[in-house]
N, C-alpha and C positions, 0 to 999 in steps of 0.2 A: 503493500498499499504506498503511496507518494506522501511522502508529509510535506512539509514546509520546505523552502529553499534556507540554505546557511543565509544568516544576516550579512547583506554587505551595503556597502554606502551609508550614508547618515542616516539620522534620526533626526526629526523636527517637531520641537517641543510644541504643544497646542493644547486648548482648553476647549474640548467639542462634548457636548452632550453625545452620550452614545447609547443604545438600547442594546442587551446581550439575551439572546434565545440559548435557553439551556442553564440558566440560573433563575432558580426558583424563586429567589427573594424578590422582592417589588422595593429597592433600594435605589437612591442615588447612583450613578455611572459617570465619569468622564473621563474619555480618552485625553493622557495626558502628553502622549508622543507616540509617533508615527513612523515607519521606515517602512522600504517595500516588502519586507520581510516581516514585519508585525509590530506590535506596539504594546504600550501599557494603559490600565484603566485602574483609574483610583474609584475604589469601591469596597464599602466592609462585607459585600457577600463574600458568602463561602464558595469556593471552586476547589476541584482536585486538579495536579496535574495531571495532564493527558486527558482532560475533560473536552468534548469538543462542543465548540459553540459558534453562535451567530452573531456576528459583530454589524451592527447597522448605525451608521453615522454620515452627515453632511458635510462636504469636503467640497470648496467653492461653490455651493450650491448645487452640488449632485448630490442625491443618497446614495450611497453605497453601501452592499450587505455582502459578507466575506464570509466566509466558512474557516475557521482558524482551531487550533488546540491550544488551551491553556498550557504554556511553557513552565512558568514557575511563578509561586505564590507567596505574597505576605500577608499572613493572615490580618483580618480585619483594616489592610491599608490597600490592597488592590492586588493586581495579576497583571502578568507580562504573557503576551499571545504571539503564537508564530500561525500566517496564515497558511492553510493547506494550499498544496501545491493545483489541486482542481476546485479551491473554496472561492477564484477569485477571478471574474472575468476578464479578458482582455483589456476591455475598455474601463473596467475598475483599477486597475493595475497600472494604466498609462497614466489616469488620472492622481493616483498617488504618488508614480514617480515623478510627474511635472509638478506636486504640491511639494514634495519632500528636497527635489533637484530642480527647480525651476532652468529653463533654457537661458542663455545667454541671451540680452537684446542685443 
């Protein structure tokens, strides 16, 4: 089964509201950084490493819905996730790449 790509390129600090399917608690969640390979969500929600989730967020006016797996957990603080290779459409991946590393003008 294909899991995420290895982390490459930079990460960008953000403060975006997000929604996560696969997490049963109804608590606040904020995407606090993002890269082409994944991101980090600030939340007290309880998750387990390797849980499969769907992360939905709006990036530059475009709603992205991405399949991921929980990569590491900081209980009551948040968790890092890695996008699944087959969990992100080409269009969404391109939007993330452009956001994280915008083309030079």
